[in-house]
N, C-alpha and C positions, 0 to 999 in steps of 0.2 A: 132559631130554626132556619133552615134554608128553604128555598122556594118549593122544592120537591116535597119536603116534609109537611109544609103548610098545605100543599095541594092534596096530599094524602089525608090530612086531618079534615080538610073541607069536604072530602068525599064520604066521610063517615056520617051516619045519621046523627041527629041532634043528641040523643041519649048517649051514644058512644063518645061523641065529642066532649060531653060533660064529664064522662068518666076519665078520659085522658087528661082533661084540665084539672080534675080533682087530684089525680095522682101526681101531676106536675107540681101542684101546690104543696102536696105532702113532701115531695122531694126538696122543694125550695125552703121549706120550713125546718129542714134538718139542720143540726148544729153546724155542719161543715159549710153551709151556705149562709149562716146567720151573719157573719162578718160582712159578706158581700151585700146582703139585703140591708143591713144597718148603714153601710156606706152609701148605698143608693138612696135610701130614705133621707139621710142627713144632707145629701147634695141635691135633693129634689128642687129646692128653690133655684139653685144654679142652673139646673136643666130647664126649669120653667122660663127663666129669663135669657136662655140661650148662651150662657157662659160655657166655656170649654169643659167638656166632660169626656175624658179619654179612658178607654178600658184598660190601657196599659198601666195606668196608675193603680188601678184596683189589683191587677194581676201581680204587680210588683209587691204590693202590700201583702198579698196572700202567698207570695213566694211560689207562684205557679209557673 
């Protein structure tokens, strides 16, 4: 999300923020994002220890 979108989200009341987050989670759990989610989870340790994690690698694998 860019800064403007985050600012808009922050202006919503708490219950509306929770609704938006709920629907984002539903979208991310869709099959088309499963490969990306799995890749991120599998590389979590790399991220934790500061190893290089470039989004270009993921996009190339997804052929986006």
